[in-house]
Residue frames as a rotation matrix with the C-alpha (Angstrom) as fourth column:
MET 1
0.074 0.203 -0.976 141.59
-0.879 0.475 0.032 15.18
0.470 0.856 0.213 116.15
SER 2
0.314 0.069 0.947 140.83
-0.623 0.768 0.151 11.65
-0.716 -0.637 0.284 117.11
PHE 3
-0.802 -0.592 0.081 142.16
-0.376 0.605 0.702 8.53
-0.464 0.532 -0.708 115.49
SER 4
-0.076 0.745 -0.663 140.04
-0.926 0.193 0.323 6.89
0.369 0.639 0.675 112.80
ASN 5
0.741 0.410 0.532 138.66
-0.585 0.783 0.211 3.41
-0.330 -0.467 0.820 113.51
ALA 6
0.851 -0.477 -0.219 141.29
0.171 0.647 -0.743 1.92
0.496 0.595 0.632 111.19
GLN 7
-0.038 -0.893 0.449 144.08
-0.399 -0.398 -0.826 3.78
0.916 -0.211 -0.341 113.01
ARG 8
0.192 0.191 0.963 142.70
-0.981 0.029 0.190 2.69
0.009 -0.981 0.193 116.38
GLU 9
0.978 0.195 0.067 142.79
-0.193 0.980 -0.040 -0.97
-0.073 0.026 0.997 115.30
VAL 10
0.491 -0.866 -0.092 146.41
0.224 0.228 -0.947 -0.73
0.842 0.444 0.306 114.14
ILE 11
-0.159 -0.540 0.826 147.46
-0.659 -0.565 -0.496 1.17
0.735 -0.623 -0.266 117.27
ALA 12
0.521 0.430 0.737 145.66
-0.843 0.395 0.366 -1.29
-0.134 -0.812 0.568 119.57
ALA 13
0.965 -0.196 -0.176 147.37
0.128 0.934 -0.334 -4.22
0.230 0.300 0.926 117.81
LYS 14
0.137 -0.972 0.193 150.82
0.027 -0.191 -0.981 -2.60
0.990 0.140 0.001 118.12
ALA 15
-0.019 -0.085 0.996 150.19
-0.914 -0.402 -0.052 -1.88
0.405 -0.912 -0.070 121.80
LEU 16
0.845 0.397 0.358 149.16
-0.510 0.799 0.320 -5.47
-0.159 -0.452 0.877 122.48
GLU 17
0.697 -0.671 -0.253 152.33
0.273 0.575 -0.771 -6.70
0.663 0.468 0.584 120.76
ARG 18
-0.293 -0.819 0.492 154.23
-0.179 -0.459 -0.870 -4.53
0.939 -0.343 -0.012 123.27
GLY 19
-0.542 0.112 -0.833 152.20
0.702 0.605 -0.376 -5.94
0.462 -0.788 -0.406 126.18
ILE 20
-0.948 0.242 -0.205 150.04
-0.084 -0.815 -0.573 -2.86
-0.306 -0.526 0.794 126.69
HIS 21
-0.332 0.923 0.192 146.25
0.936 0.298 0.187 -3.17
0.115 0.242 -0.963 126.90
LEU 22
-0.855 -0.112 0.506 144.95
0.194 -0.975 0.112 0.29
0.481 0.194 0.855 126.03
THR 23
-0.197 0.775 -0.601 142.58
0.920 -0.067 -0.387 2.02
-0.340 -0.629 -0.699 128.43
ASP 24
0.754 0.532 0.384 140.91
0.626 -0.760 -0.175 5.41
0.199 0.373 -0.906 128.03
GLU 25
0.739 -0.546 -0.395 143.90
-0.096 -0.666 0.740 7.00
-0.667 -0.509 -0.544 129.80
HIS 26
-0.255 -0.820 0.512 146.28
0.504 0.339 0.794 5.40
-0.825 0.461 0.327 127.29
TRP 27
0.089 0.367 0.926 144.19
0.994 -0.091 -0.060 6.65
0.063 0.926 -0.373 124.37
ARG 28
0.943 0.276 -0.187 144.14
0.305 -0.942 0.143 10.16
-0.137 -0.192 -0.972 125.83
LEU 29
0.304 -0.913 -0.272 147.94
-0.133 -0.324 0.937 10.27
-0.943 -0.248 -0.220 126.03
LEU 30
-0.334 -0.388 0.859 148.32
0.738 0.460 0.494 8.74
-0.586 0.799 0.133 122.56
GLU 31
0.430 0.595 0.679 145.98
0.885 -0.427 -0.186 11.32
0.180 0.681 -0.710 121.05
LEU 32
0.882 -0.178 -0.436 147.61
0.039 -0.894 0.446 14.22
-0.469 -0.410 -0.782 122.92
SER 33
-0.062 -0.996 0.069 151.03
0.072 0.064 0.995 13.15
-0.995 0.067 0.068 121.65
TYR 34
-0.273 0.026 0.962 149.84
0.904 0.347 0.247 12.51
-0.328 0.937 -0.118 118.10
ASN 35
0.709 0.626 0.324 147.98
0.694 -0.700 -0.167 15.82
0.122 0.343 -0.931 117.87
TYR 36
0.649 -0.575 -0.499 150.95
-0.060 -0.692 0.719 17.69
-0.759 -0.436 -0.484 119.35
TYR 37
-0.359 -0.826 0.435 153.21
0.395 0.288 0.872 16.19
-0.846 0.485 0.223 116.69
ARG 38
-0.001 0.440 0.898 150.79
1.000 -0.003 0.003 17.10
0.004 0.898 -0.440 113.89
GLN 39
0.902 0.429 -0.039 150.49
0.431 -0.900 0.066 20.67
-0.007 -0.076 -0.997 115.15
HIS 40
0.736 -0.646 -0.202 154.15
-0.409 -0.663 0.627 21.37
-0.539 -0.378 -0.753 116.03
GLU 41
0.816 -0.391 -0.426 155.97
-0.241 0.440 -0.865 18.88
0.526 0.808 0.265 113.75
THR 42
-0.436 -0.893 0.113 158.07
-0.559 0.170 -0.812 17.78
0.706 -0.417 -0.573 116.72
LEU 43
-0.191 0.338 -0.922 157.61
0.506 0.838 0.202 15.14
0.841 -0.428 -0.331 119.38
CYS 44
0.650 0.468 0.599 155.93
-0.364 -0.500 0.786 16.02
0.667 -0.729 -0.154 122.61
THR 45
-0.538 -0.843 0.003 158.40
-0.353 0.223 -0.909 15.83
0.765 -0.490 -0.418 125.50
LEU 46
-0.343 0.380 -0.859 157.54
0.759 0.651 -0.015 14.03
0.553 -0.658 -0.511 128.72
ARG 47
-0.825 -0.010 -0.566 157.39
0.413 -0.695 -0.589 17.39
-0.387 -0.719 0.577 130.49
THR 48
-0.788 0.559 -0.256 154.92
-0.608 -0.647 0.460 18.73
0.091 0.518 0.850 127.91
LEU 49
-0.395 0.646 -0.654 152.86
0.040 0.723 0.690 15.53
0.918 0.247 -0.311 128.07
ILE 50
-0.570 0.146 -0.808 152.62
0.818 0.188 -0.543 15.89
0.072 -0.971 -0.226 131.87
LYS 51
-0.878 0.183 -0.442 151.51
-0.056 -0.957 -0.285 19.51
-0.475 -0.226 0.850 131.44
LEU 52
-0.674 0.622 -0.399 148.94
-0.626 -0.195 0.755 18.76
0.392 0.759 0.520 128.71
SER 53
-0.305 0.547 -0.780 147.48
0.159 0.836 0.525 15.67
0.939 0.036 -0.342 130.36
GLY 54
0.203 0.324 0.924 147.53
-0.803 -0.485 0.346 16.83
0.561 -0.812 0.162 133.96
LEU 55
0.917 0.078 -0.390 148.83
0.089 0.916 0.392 13.38
0.388 -0.394 0.833 134.94
GLU 56
0.617 -0.745 0.254 151.77
-0.581 -0.212 0.786 12.83
-0.532 -0.632 -0.564 137.23
LYS 57
-0.060 -0.780 -0.622 155.03
-0.973 0.184 -0.138 11.50
0.222 0.597 -0.770 135.80
LYS 58
-0.749 -0.232 0.620 154.66
-0.487 0.829 -0.277 8.32
-0.450 -0.509 -0.734 137.87
LYS 59
0.199 0.921 0.336 151.21
-0.183 0.372 -0.910 7.64
-0.963 0.120 0.242 136.33
ILE 60
0.626 -0.013 -0.780 152.51
-0.772 -0.153 -0.617 8.13
-0.111 0.988 -0.105 132.78
TYR 61
-0.467 -0.863 -0.192 155.37
-0.863 0.492 -0.114 5.69
0.193 0.113 -0.975 133.46
LYS 62
-0.499 0.381 0.778 152.85
-0.280 0.779 -0.561 3.21
-0.820 -0.498 -0.282 134.85
LEU 63
0.600 0.793 -0.107 150.80
-0.304 0.102 -0.947 3.44
-0.740 0.601 0.302 131.64
PHE 64
0.896 -0.395 -0.202 153.84
-0.139 0.183 -0.973 3.32
0.421 0.900 0.109 129.33
PRO 65
0.824 -0.565 0.046 156.70
0.120 0.254 0.960 1.62
-0.553 -0.785 0.277 131.25
GLY 66
0.147 -0.893 0.424 160.34
0.930 0.271 0.248 2.22
-0.336 0.358 0.871 130.43
ASN 67
-0.885 -0.396 -0.244 160.34
0.254 -0.851 0.460 5.16
-0.390 0.345 0.854 128.03
PRO 68
-0.028 0.997 -0.066 156.82
0.409 -0.049 -0.911 6.63
-0.912 -0.053 -0.407 127.68
ILE 69
0.270 0.119 -0.955 157.62
-0.643 -0.717 -0.271 8.88
-0.717 0.687 -0.117 124.71
GLY 70
-0.730 -0.594 -0.339 159.43
-0.662 0.491 0.566 6.03
-0.170 0.637 -0.752 122.93
GLU 71
-0.745 0.525 0.412 156.54
0.404 0.846 -0.348 3.64
-0.531 -0.093 -0.842 123.58
ILE 72
0.248 0.865 -0.436 154.00
0.084 -0.467 -0.880 6.18
-0.965 0.181 -0.189 122.36
SER 73
-0.076 -0.366 -0.928 156.10
-0.871 -0.428 0.240 6.75
-0.485 0.826 -0.286 119.23
LYS 74
-0.947 -0.316 0.053 156.35
-0.264 0.863 0.432 3.02
-0.182 0.395 -0.901 118.49
ILE 75
-0.492 0.830 0.264 152.64
0.544 0.530 -0.651 2.47
-0.680 -0.176 -0.712 119.02
THR 76
0.432 0.736 -0.521 151.40
0.094 -0.611 -0.786 5.49
-0.897 0.291 -0.333 117.03
GLY 77
0.448 -0.332 0.830 154.04
0.889 0.266 -0.373 5.35
-0.097 0.905 0.414 114.28
LEU 78
0.981 -0.193 -0.027 155.53
-0.194 -0.981 -0.025 8.73
-0.021 0.030 -0.999 115.17
PRO 79
0.317 -0.937 -0.150 159.30
-0.185 0.095 -0.978 9.19
0.930 0.338 -0.143 114.73
MET 80
0.496 -0.249 -0.832 161.42
0.802 0.500 0.328 7.85
0.334 -0.829 0.448 117.56
PRO 81
0.974 -0.214 -0.072 162.92
-0.152 -0.857 0.492 10.41
-0.167 -0.468 -0.868 119.94
LYS 82
0.483 -0.861 -0.157 166.59
-0.539 -0.151 -0.829 11.16
0.690 0.485 -0.538 119.31
GLU 83
-0.178 -0.605 0.776 167.59
-0.984 0.109 -0.141 9.69
0.000 -0.789 -0.614 122.68
CYS 84
0.583 0.442 0.681 166.16
-0.466 0.869 -0.165 6.27
-0.665 -0.221 0.713 121.74
């Protein structure tokens, strides 16, 4: 499932507020995480995100600095991870 145009606008605005300009790689990780949550009703871990995306941990941290899963949650509106 992809985000609707309305969802994309809201997500892009939230990302910009957090200083992140979304590229295709960002969108791919956002959609992977969002779809994982919808399917499993639990947040995708960083390890799972690395496995699903095929990206290295360092690349994911470059795209979403600090706490990638927390940033993705804030931007997409998913629940915050327990460790945040």
